[in-house]
N, CA and C atoms as an extended XYZ file, in Angstrom:
246
Properties=species:S:1:pos:R:3:atomname:S:1:resname:S:1:resid:I:1 pbc="F F F"
N        -6.289        0.294       13.431 N   MET     1
C        -5.630       -0.828       12.784 CA  MET     1
C        -5.283       -0.417       11.361 C   MET     1
N        -4.047       -0.622       10.983 N   SER     2
C        -3.596       -0.266        9.639 CA  SER     2
C        -4.116       -1.263        8.617 C   SER     2
N        -4.306       -0.796        7.396 N   ALA     3
C        -4.777       -1.671        6.323 CA  ALA     3
C        -3.663       -2.583        5.816 C   ALA     3
N        -2.449       -2.390        6.313 N   GLU     4
C        -1.304       -3.163        5.850 CA  GLU     4
C        -1.071       -4.431        6.668 C   GLU     4
N        -1.948       -4.726        7.618 N   VAL     5
C        -1.752       -5.903        8.474 CA  VAL     5
C        -3.029       -6.729        8.576 C   VAL     5
N        -2.838       -7.995        8.912 N   TRP     6
C        -3.952       -8.874        9.283 CA  TRP     6
C        -3.845       -9.099       10.786 C   TRP     6
N        -4.974       -9.293       11.421 N   ALA     7
C        -4.990       -9.515       12.864 CA  ALA     7
C        -6.010      -10.599       13.197 C   ALA     7
N        -5.918      -11.115       14.414 N   SER     8
C        -6.821      -12.190       14.841 CA  SER     8
C        -8.289      -11.785       14.751 C   SER     8
N        -8.578      -10.503       14.929 N   HIS     9
C        -9.967      -10.038       14.844 CA  HIS     9
C       -10.318       -9.527       13.448 C   HIS     9
N        -9.356       -9.524       12.532 N   HIS    10
C        -9.579       -9.124       11.138 CA  HIS    10
C        -8.805      -10.103       10.258 C   HIS    10
N        -9.392      -11.293       10.070 N   LEU    11
C        -8.698      -12.393        9.394 CA  LEU    11
C        -8.609      -12.184        7.882 C   LEU    11
N        -7.551      -12.702        7.278 N   PRO    12
C        -7.455      -12.669        5.817 CA  PRO    12
C        -8.538      -13.542        5.192 C   PRO    12
N        -8.909      -13.295        3.951 N   PRO    13
C        -9.977      -14.071        3.324 CA  PRO    13
C        -9.651      -15.553        3.141 C   PRO    13
N        -8.363      -15.894        3.068 N   ASP    14
C        -7.992      -17.301        2.857 CA  ASP    14
C        -7.769      -18.054        4.165 C   ASP    14
N        -8.184      -17.472        5.273 N   CYS    15
C        -7.977      -18.108        6.576 CA  CYS    15
C        -9.336      -18.442        7.213 C   CYS    15
N        -9.598      -19.733        7.465 N   PRO    16
C       -10.920      -20.130        7.947 CA  PRO    16
C       -11.195      -19.846        9.423 C   PRO    16
N       -10.136      -19.737       10.252 N   SER    17
C       -10.400      -19.568       11.687 CA  SER    17
C        -9.256      -18.840       12.374 C   SER    17
N        -9.547      -18.369       13.581 N   ARG    18
C        -8.514      -17.708       14.394 CA  ARG    18
C        -7.419      -18.697       14.777 C   ARG    18
N        -7.809      -19.949       14.983 N   ARG    19
C        -6.820      -20.976       15.346 CA  ARG    19
C        -5.824      -21.204       14.201 C   ARG    19
N        -6.328      -21.305       12.975 N   THR    20
C        -5.458      -21.463       11.817 CA  THR    20
C        -4.553      -20.246       11.667 C   THR    20
N        -5.132      -19.076       11.848 N   PHE    21
C        -4.361      -17.836       11.765 CA  PHE    21
C        -3.214      -17.863       12.776 C   PHE    21
N        -3.498      -18.238       14.003 N   ALA    22
C        -2.463      -18.289       15.044 CA  ALA    22
C        -1.392      -19.322       14.702 C   ALA    22
N        -1.796      -20.491       14.201 N   ASP    23
C        -0.829      -21.533       13.837 CA  ASP    23
C         0.133      -21.049       12.760 C   ASP    23
N        -0.403      -20.369       11.757 N   VAL    24
C         0.455      -19.860       10.682 CA  VAL    24
C         1.331      -18.723       11.200 C   VAL    24
N         0.771      -17.835       12.012 N   CYS    25
C         1.537      -16.703       12.539 CA  CYS    25
C         2.740      -17.152       13.365 C   CYS    25
N         2.607      -18.259       14.085 N   ARG    26
C         3.729      -18.764       14.887 CA  ARG    26
C         4.956      -19.075       14.022 C   ARG    26
N         4.727      -19.361       12.748 N   LYS    27
C         5.814      -19.731       11.845 CA  LYS    27
C         6.339      -18.554       11.022 C   LYS    27
N         5.708      -17.400       11.142 N   ILE    28
C         6.101      -16.241       10.340 CA  ILE    28
C         7.013      -15.337       11.158 C   ILE    28
N         8.253      -15.155       10.674 N   PRO    29
C         9.127      -14.195       11.364 CA  PRO    29
C         8.512      -12.794       11.268 C   PRO    29
N         8.491      -12.091       12.354 N   GLY    30
C         7.936      -10.740       12.352 CA  GLY    30
C         6.488      -10.655       12.804 C   GLY    30
N         5.804      -11.805       12.910 N   ALA    31
C         4.441      -11.788       13.437 CA  ALA    31
C         4.517      -11.473       14.934 C   ALA    31
N         3.582      -10.688       15.408 N   VAL    32
C         3.613      -10.233       16.804 CA  VAL    32
C         2.399      -10.788       17.542 C   VAL    32
N         2.656      -11.298       18.738 N   ARG    33
C         1.571      -11.798       19.578 CA  ARG    33
C         1.305      -10.792       20.686 C   ARG    33
N         0.053      -10.381       20.799 N   LEU    34
C        -0.370       -9.472       21.861 CA  LEU    34
C        -1.441      -10.185       22.674 C   LEU    34
N        -1.037      -10.829       23.750 N   GLY    35
C        -1.966      -11.643       24.530 CA  GLY    35
C        -2.383      -12.849       23.711 C   GLY    35
N        -3.676      -12.978       23.421 N   LYS    36
C        -4.159      -14.082       22.593 CA  LYS    36
C        -4.259      -13.692       21.118 C   LYS    36
N        -4.046      -12.429       20.811 N   ALA    37
C        -4.190      -11.940       19.440 CA  ALA    37
C        -2.849      -11.935       18.708 C   ALA    37
N        -2.915      -12.124       17.413 N   TRP    38
C        -1.737      -12.076       16.550 CA  TRP    38
C        -1.914      -10.965       15.533 C   TRP    38
N        -0.802      -10.319       15.177 N   ILE    39
C        -0.783       -9.308       14.135 CA  ILE    39
C         0.381       -9.631       13.208 C   ILE    39
N         0.108       -9.594       11.905 N   VAL    40
C         1.154       -9.893       10.924 CA  VAL    40
C         0.950       -9.006        9.702 C   VAL    40
N         2.055       -8.591        9.099 N   GLU    41
C         1.955       -7.779        7.891 CA  GLU    41
C         1.357       -8.617        6.767 C   GLU    41
N         0.568       -7.970        5.931 N   ARG    42
C        -0.091       -8.681        4.823 CA  ARG    42
C         0.922       -9.327        3.884 C   ARG    42
N         1.996       -8.628        3.602 N   GLU    43
C         3.015       -9.165        2.698 CA  GLU    43
C         3.643      -10.438        3.280 C   GLU    43
N         3.941      -10.439        4.580 N   ALA    44
C         4.509      -11.625        5.222 CA  ALA    44
C         3.502      -12.782        5.212 C   ALA    44
N         2.225      -12.474        5.426 N   TRP    45
C         1.181      -13.508        5.386 CA  TRP    45
C         1.098      -14.138        4.000 C   TRP    45
N         1.079      -13.279        2.984 N   THR    46
C         0.978      -13.763        1.607 CA  THR    46
C         2.164      -14.646        1.256 C   THR    46
N         3.351      -14.231        1.653 N   GLU    47
C         4.560      -15.010        1.369 CA  GLU    47
C         4.522      -16.361        2.087 C   GLU    47
N         4.060      -16.378        3.326 N   ALA    48
C         4.010      -17.631        4.098 CA  ALA    48
C         2.976      -18.595        3.538 C   ALA    48
N         1.901      -18.084        2.956 N   ARG    49
C         0.831      -18.940        2.428 CA  ARG    49
C         1.039      -19.337        0.967 C   ARG    49
N         2.040      -18.744        0.321 N   ARG    50
C         2.303      -19.066       -1.088 CA  ARG    50
C         2.769      -20.518       -1.188 C   ARG    50
N         2.224      -21.271       -2.133 N   PRO    51
C         2.646      -22.664       -2.279 CA  PRO    51
C         4.127      -22.755       -2.610 C   PRO    51
N         4.787      -23.692       -1.976 N   LYS    52
C         6.206      -23.903       -2.221 CA  LYS    52
C         6.383      -24.637       -3.551 C   LYS    52
N         7.430      -24.318       -4.294 N   PRO    53
C         7.641      -25.019       -5.564 CA  PRO    53
C         7.934      -26.494       -5.324 C   PRO    53
N         7.348      -27.323       -6.161 N   ARG    54
C         7.556      -28.764       -6.033 CA  ARG    54
C         8.809      -29.174       -6.786 C   ARG    54
N         9.437      -30.220       -6.298 N   LEU    55
C        10.590      -30.760       -6.993 CA  LEU    55
C        10.123      -31.436       -8.272 C   LEU    55
N        10.925      -31.352       -9.268 N   SER    56
C        10.580      -31.957      -10.549 CA  SER    56
C        10.552      -33.473      -10.417 C   SER    56
N         9.566      -34.092      -11.041 N   SER    57
C         9.466      -35.546      -10.998 CA  SER    57
C        10.066      -36.176      -12.249 C   SER    57
N        10.707      -35.347      -13.074 N   VAL    58
C        11.325      -35.860      -14.291 CA  VAL    58
C        12.644      -36.534      -13.914 C   VAL    58
N        12.818      -37.786      -14.282 N   PRO    59
C        14.070      -38.456      -13.930 CA  PRO    59
C        15.250      -37.851      -14.696 C   PRO    59
N        16.404      -37.917      -14.060 N   THR    60
C        17.593      -37.412      -14.728 CA  THR    60
C        17.984      -38.359      -15.854 C   THR    60
N        18.425      -37.779      -16.919 N   VAL    61
C        18.806      -38.569      -18.086 CA  VAL    61
C        20.321      -38.668      -18.111 C   VAL    61
N        20.802      -39.871      -18.215 N   ARG    62
C        22.246      -40.033      -18.274 CA  ARG    62
C        22.682      -40.192      -19.728 C   ARG    62
N        23.942      -39.983      -19.937 N   ALA    63
C        24.487      -40.064      -21.290 CA  ALA    63
C        24.320      -41.482      -21.837 C   ALA    63
N        24.065      -41.614      -23.126 N   PRO    64
C        23.916      -42.945      -23.714 CA  PRO    64
C        25.221      -43.739      -23.576 C   PRO    64
N        25.060      -45.018      -23.331 N   ARG    65
C        26.220      -45.892      -23.164 CA  ARG    65
C        26.151      -46.996      -24.207 C   ARG    65
N        27.255      -47.660      -24.353 N   SER    66
C        27.286      -48.744      -25.338 CA  SER    66
C        26.557      -49.967      -24.787 C   SER    66
N        26.129      -50.821      -25.682 N   ILE    67
C        25.461      -52.069      -25.294 CA  ILE    67
C        26.383      -52.909      -24.426 C   ILE    67
N        27.666      -52.938      -24.752 N   ASP    68
C        28.625      -53.726      -23.970 CA  ASP    68
C        28.679      -53.248      -22.518 C   ASP    68
N        28.664      -51.936      -22.303 N   GLU    69
C        28.676      -51.403      -20.933 CA  GLU    69
C        27.389      -51.760      -20.194 C   GLU    69
N        26.271      -51.672      -20.853 N   GLU    70
C        24.988      -52.016      -20.234 CA  GLU    70
C        24.960      -53.486      -19.828 C   GLU    70
N        25.418      -54.358      -20.720 N   ILE    71
C        25.432      -55.807      -20.433 CA  ILE    71
C        26.366      -56.093      -19.268 C   ILE    71
N        27.551      -55.515      -19.263 N   ARG    72
C        28.521      -55.741      -18.180 CA  ARG    72
C        27.945      -55.249      -16.846 C   ARG    72
N        27.339      -54.047      -16.814 N   ASP    73
C        26.788      -53.488      -15.576 CA  ASP    73
C        25.582      -54.274      -15.079 C   ASP    73
N        24.902      -54.971      -15.983 N   ALA    74
C        23.763      -55.780      -15.580 CA  ALA    74
C        24.215      -57.118      -14.981 C   ALA    74
N        25.498      -57.395      -15.028 N   GLY    75
C        26.012      -58.615      -14.413 CA  GLY    75
C        26.218      -59.759      -15.392 C   GLY    75
N        26.054      -59.517      -16.662 N   PHE    76
C        26.283      -60.541      -17.658 CA  PHE    76
C        27.724      -60.463      -18.155 C   PHE    76
N        28.207      -61.555      -18.656 N   ARG    77
C        29.555      -61.587      -19.213 CA  ARG    77
C        29.480      -61.636      -20.715 C   ARG    77
N        30.440      -60.982      -21.311 N   LEU    78
C        30.557      -61.074      -22.755 CA  LEU    78
C        31.449      -62.272      -23.076 C   LEU    78
N        31.015      -63.058      -23.980 N   THR    79
C        31.820      -64.206      -24.408 CA  THR    79
C        32.156      -64.036      -25.884 C   THR    79
N        33.093      -64.804      -26.352 N   GLY    80
C        33.444      -64.725      -27.751 CA  GLY    80
C        32.273      -65.147      -28.615 C   GLY    80
N        32.256      -64.694      -29.843 N   SER    81
C        31.154      -65.060      -30.734 CA  SER    81
C        31.258      -66.529      -31.118 C   SER    81
N        30.148      -67.192      -31.316 N   THR    82
C        30.133      -68.612      -31.662 CA  THR    82
C        29.829      -68.848      -33.085 C   THR    82
């Protein structure tokens, strides 16, 4: 067995069980199944287990608008001054 691969009988340190290993391997392109055993390159395993970047939760900021535009868009009417 090459040191460049993980296998069902030689699990990576971040994998708790053979079942978890098999579940992840099914989703990795290039992982090979030999009977009940799976073999995957270490680099592919690391890439598949890397956390995906989260979308930013910062709201988009729009350009400042005039008070008159805000009032009109809110459904209020502008009337003449009294």
